[in-house]
N, C-alpha and C positions, 0 to 999 in steps of 0.2 A: 294777718291773712297771708297764705302762701300763694304766689303767682308763678305758674309754670308754663313753659313752652314745650310742645312735643310736635316735631315737624321734620319733614324730609327736604333735602336740598340736593341739587346736582353738585358735582365736585366744584364747579365754578360759582356756586352760591345762589342759584336761582330756585325758587320754590314752585314755579310754574312758568309756562311759556307766556308771552305777552297777552295771548288770547285765553289765558287761564287753563290751557290744556296740560294734562299730567301724563301724557302718553310716554314720555321719556322715563318716568318712574316705573311704570309697569311693563313697558314693552322694549325699552332700550337695551336691556341686558337679557339675553336668551336664558341665562341661568337664574335670573331673579325669580324667586318664588312669590306668587301672588296670594298663596294661601297662608302665608306667615304673617303674624300680627306684629312682630318685632317689639313685643312688650306693651303695646297699646292698650290691650284689654285689661291688664293688671294696673296700668297707669290710670285709665279712666275710672276705675273703681274707687280711686282716692279723691276724685274730683267731684265737687258739688255744683259748680257753675262752669259752663263752657261759654266763653266770650269770643265771638267771631265778628269780622267786619262784614259789611254789606256785600262786597264782591265775593268773598269766600262763601257766604250763605247762598248767593245766587248760583254758584257753581255746585256746591255740595247737594243742595236741595233737588238738583236734577240727576244726581247719581242714582242708578237703578238700585232700589232697595235701601236707600239712605233713610235713616230715622234718627232722631236725637238719642243720645245714650240714655239708657234707663236710669231713673233716679238722679238725673242731672238736669238742672235748669239750664236753658239755652238763652243767651242774650246776644242780640245782633245790634252792633253799634252802627248807627246811621243817622244822618240828618235829613234824609229824604224819606218819603212814604215807602212802605214796604208791603208788598202783597205776599202774605203768608198763606201757603196752601191750607185748606180747611182741615186736613188731617193733623196739622201741626199747630193749629190756632191756640190750643190750650197750653202747650208747653214752650212756645217761643215768645220771648219778651223783646221789646225794642227799647233801646236806650240811646241817649246822645249826651254829649258833654266830654269833659276831659277824663283821661284815665283815673286821675286821683279822685274826682268827684264820683265816678262810677264805682271805684273800689269802696269809698266811704258808704255809699248807698247799699252796696251788696253786703258789706261787712255789718252794717246796721241791721240788715235783714237776716243775719245769721250765717252768711257764707264764710267758709273756712279755706277752701282751696279753689282758686280760679285756674282754668286751663285757657290760655289765650291763643287764638289761631287766626291766621291771615297776615299777609305781609305788612300792610299799613298799621294794623292793630299792634302787632308785635314791635314794629318800629317806634310807635308812639309810646308804648309801655317801657321799652328800652331807653328811649331818649329821656324819659322822666325817672329812670333808674328804679323801676317798679317790678322787675322780674327777679325772682329768687333762684329759679333753676331753669335750664334749657337742656332738653333731650333732642339732640340733633342727629338725624340719620342721613348720612352722606352717600348718595348713590354714585357708583363708578361710571359716570357719564358726564361729558361736557356738552352743554346745549348752546352756548355762545351768547345767548341773550334771553331776557325774560323778566320776571318779577323778582327782584332781589330780596333776600331775607333781611339783610342789614342796610342801614342808611346812616346818615349823619347823626352824631350823638352830641350831647352837651359836654360830656367828659368821658374819659376812658372808663370802661367797666372791666374790672379785673375778675377773672374767672378761675375757678379751681376745677380740675378734671377729677370727678368722682369715680368714673369707670369708662371703659371703652371696650367695645366688642365688635368683632368682624363676623358677619353672618356668612353662610355658604353662598348666598347670592352675590357676595362682594360688597354689600351694603355695610358701612361702618357706622356704628351708633356710639356717640359720646354723650355722657351725662355730665354737664357743667353745673356748678352752683356759683352764685355771685356773692359778693360780700356786702350786699345791700343792707342787711340788718346791722352790720358794723358801721356803715356810713350813717344810718339813721340815729344810732345811739351816740356816736362820737361827734357828729356834726351838728 
């Protein structure tokens, strides 16, 4: 199973302010285009399961017009009760447990490509060396503090740069792959 990250960060490595606000991403750069998808729609077509953390779900479900991606199962990782809005009750699943356990369950159910989202979830998957590729869009803004994309790891994770592109907005998107599959077969 392929596990991917597709996320934006500030130049100083934050994915949101401490209060989960994303104003710096859409409003910090007057030249930044809010109608550009930066490859997200093509990416999401390759995904069959979107896995996000509880905090991320609580934020995105309040976005005006947010709805789960079509033909994509949505899993919210949480150990607490979750109030799912009625309009999403049929398409949102709740799971708990380790990333390895969750991957095994989703793979047994036929999942082939996971898109993981949310700082804590991404950090857990990286710590267990379960991420195959990362598409990271870096906004040209420093916000000084917030929710970091990266945290402590169990070991170094070597990355290969597949591509890098600078958009007119100043946002730089880099696609990295890990050598996770090599680690699994050689270790």
